[in-house]
C-alpha positions as CSV (number, residue, x, y, z in Angstrom):
1,M,-7.0,28.1,-14.0
2,K,-5.9,26.1,-10.4
3,V,-8.6,23.0,-9.5
4,K,-8.9,22.2,-6.2
5,S,-9.5,19.1,-4.3
6,N,-12.7,18.7,-2.7
7,I,-10.3,16.2,-0.1
8,L,-7.4,18.7,0.4
9,G,-9.7,21.9,0.3
10,A,-9.9,25.2,-1.1
11,D,-5.9,26.6,-1.6
12,A,-4.8,22.3,-2.6
13,I,-3.3,23.1,-6.0
14,E,-3.2,20.6,-8.8
15,W,-0.1,19.6,-10.8
16,L,-0.5,16.2,-13.3
17,G,-3.3,15.0,-10.9
18,V,-1.6,15.2,-8.2
19,H,-3.4,17.6,-5.4
20,Y,-1.2,19.1,-3.0
21,K,-1.7,21.3,0.3
22,T,1.4,22.4,2.3
23,I,0.4,22.2,5.5
24,L,3.4,23.3,7.8
25,K,6.0,25.9,5.4
26,A,9.6,25.7,5.9
27,A,9.3,29.6,6.5
28,E,7.2,28.7,9.7
29,T,10.1,26.2,10.9
30,G,13.0,28.8,10.2
31,G,13.9,26.6,7.1
32,A,14.2,22.9,9.2
33,I,11.1,21.2,8.4
34,S,7.9,20.9,5.9
35,V,5.1,19.1,5.4
36,V,2.6,18.7,2.5
37,D,-0.6,16.7,2.5
38,S,-0.5,14.7,-1.1
39,V,-3.2,12.8,-2.6
40,S,-1.9,11.2,-5.6
41,P,-4.0,9.2,-8.2
42,A,-4.5,5.3,-8.9
43,G,-1.1,4.4,-11.2
44,S,0.2,7.4,-10.6
45,G,3.9,8.5,-9.7
46,P,7.0,10.9,-10.2
47,P,10.1,9.8,-12.6
48,R,13.1,8.6,-10.8
49,H,14.7,11.5,-9.0
50,I,17.0,12.7,-5.9
51,H,16.5,15.1,-3.0
52,H,20.4,16.1,-2.6
53,D,20.1,18.2,0.7
54,A,16.6,16.8,2.3
55,D,15.6,13.8,3.8
56,E,11.9,12.8,2.9
57,T,9.5,11.2,4.8
58,F,6.2,9.4,3.2
59,V,3.2,8.6,6.1
60,V,0.8,6.6,4.0
61,L,-2.6,8.1,5.1
62,S,-4.8,5.8,2.5
63,G,-4.4,3.5,-0.6
64,D,-1.1,1.4,-1.1
65,A,2.2,2.8,-3.1
66,R,5.1,0.8,-4.1
67,F,8.6,2.5,-3.3
68,W,11.5,2.1,-5.3
69,V,14.3,3.2,-3.2
70,Q,18.0,2.6,-4.9
71,G,16.8,-0.5,-6.4
72,A,14.9,-2.0,-3.8
73,E,11.2,-1.9,-3.3
74,C,8.7,-2.1,-1.1
75,T,5.1,-1.7,-0.8
76,R,3.2,0.6,2.2
77,G,-0.1,1.1,2.9
78,P,-2.3,3.0,5.6
79,G,-0.2,3.8,9.1
80,E,3.1,2.7,7.3
81,T,6.3,5.3,6.5
82,M,8.9,5.4,4.2
83,F,12.0,7.5,4.6
84,I,14.1,8.1,2.2
85,P,17.7,9.4,3.0
86,R,18.9,12.8,1.1
87,G,21.0,11.5,-1.8
88,S,19.0,8.4,-2.3
89,E,17.9,8.0,-5.6
90,H,13.3,7.1,-5.3
91,T,10.3,7.3,-6.6
92,F,6.9,5.4,-6.2
93,R,3.9,4.4,-7.7
94,V,0.1,3.8,-6.7
95,L,-0.6,0.3,-6.7
96,S,-4.3,0.9,-5.0
97,S,-7.2,1.2,-7.2
98,T,-8.5,4.6,-5.6
99,P,-5.9,7.3,-4.9
100,C,-3.1,7.5,-2.5
101,R,-3.1,10.1,0.6
102,H,0.2,11.1,2.4
103,L,2.0,13.6,4.0
104,V,5.6,14.1,2.1
105,I,8.1,15.6,5.1
106,L,11.0,17.2,4.0
107,T,14.0,18.1,5.9
108,P,15.1,20.6,5.6
109,G,12.0,22.4,4.4
110,G,12.2,24.3,1.3
111,F,11.0,21.8,-1.4
112,E,7.0,22.4,-1.3
113,E,7.3,25.6,-3.5
114,F,8.6,22.9,-6.4
115,F,5.0,22.1,-6.7
116,H,3.5,25.8,-6.4
117,E,5.9,26.7,-9.4
118,M,5.0,23.6,-11.4
119,E,1.0,24.1,-10.8
120,T,1.7,27.7,-12.0
121,G,3.9,27.1,-15.0
122,S,1.3,24.4,-15.6
123,Y,4.3,22.2,-16.9
124,R,4.1,18.4,-18.2
125,I,5.8,15.2,-18.1
126,P,8.1,14.7,-20.6
127,E,7.3,17.3,-22.8
128,D,8.3,20.4,-20.5
129,M,11.7,18.6,-18.4
130,V,14.2,20.7,-19.7
131,T,12.5,23.5,-17.8
132,I,11.5,21.3,-14.8
133,N,14.6,19.8,-14.5
134,E,16.0,23.3,-14.0
135,C,13.6,24.3,-11.7
136,A,14.7,21.0,-9.9
137,A,18.0,22.3,-9.4
138,H,17.1,25.1,-7.6
139,Y,15.3,23.0,-5.2
140,H,18.6,20.9,-5.1
141,M,16.9,17.9,-7.0
142,S,17.6,16.6,-9.8
143,F,15.6,13.7,-12.2
144,T,17.6,10.4,-13.3
145,G,14.9,8.2,-14.6
146,P,11.1,7.3,-16.0
147,P,8.6,6.3,-13.2
148,L,8.1,3.0,-12.5
């Protein structure tokens, strides 16, 4: 059963405590871009990973997050952005005691479907990493290390 986010509305999905709502699909832009509205709980963040074919931009709307990109760290808060060039190993962690809401913009688009596959399969980290890695490869992404 899908857990719906009150913040993001009835069509949001939830995977590992993070709520996602695709607000611009790659299919709507001829593949040029996709935008996902995301709410990550305090202390959360993905394992290190690389998007091999897409640039990723975060626009932080609320909360604070520490970003790690190619070994360099910085913090971003509301109204700030973080650009991650394709091919760059990166991750982030929510620092604030409240959730961090951010837009995730990928160019080109298409990666937004990864979250739907993860939610549908109810995959867990680290238990299901073999399957998660296989799915990630389909979206030109690879996991490279632990979260912050």
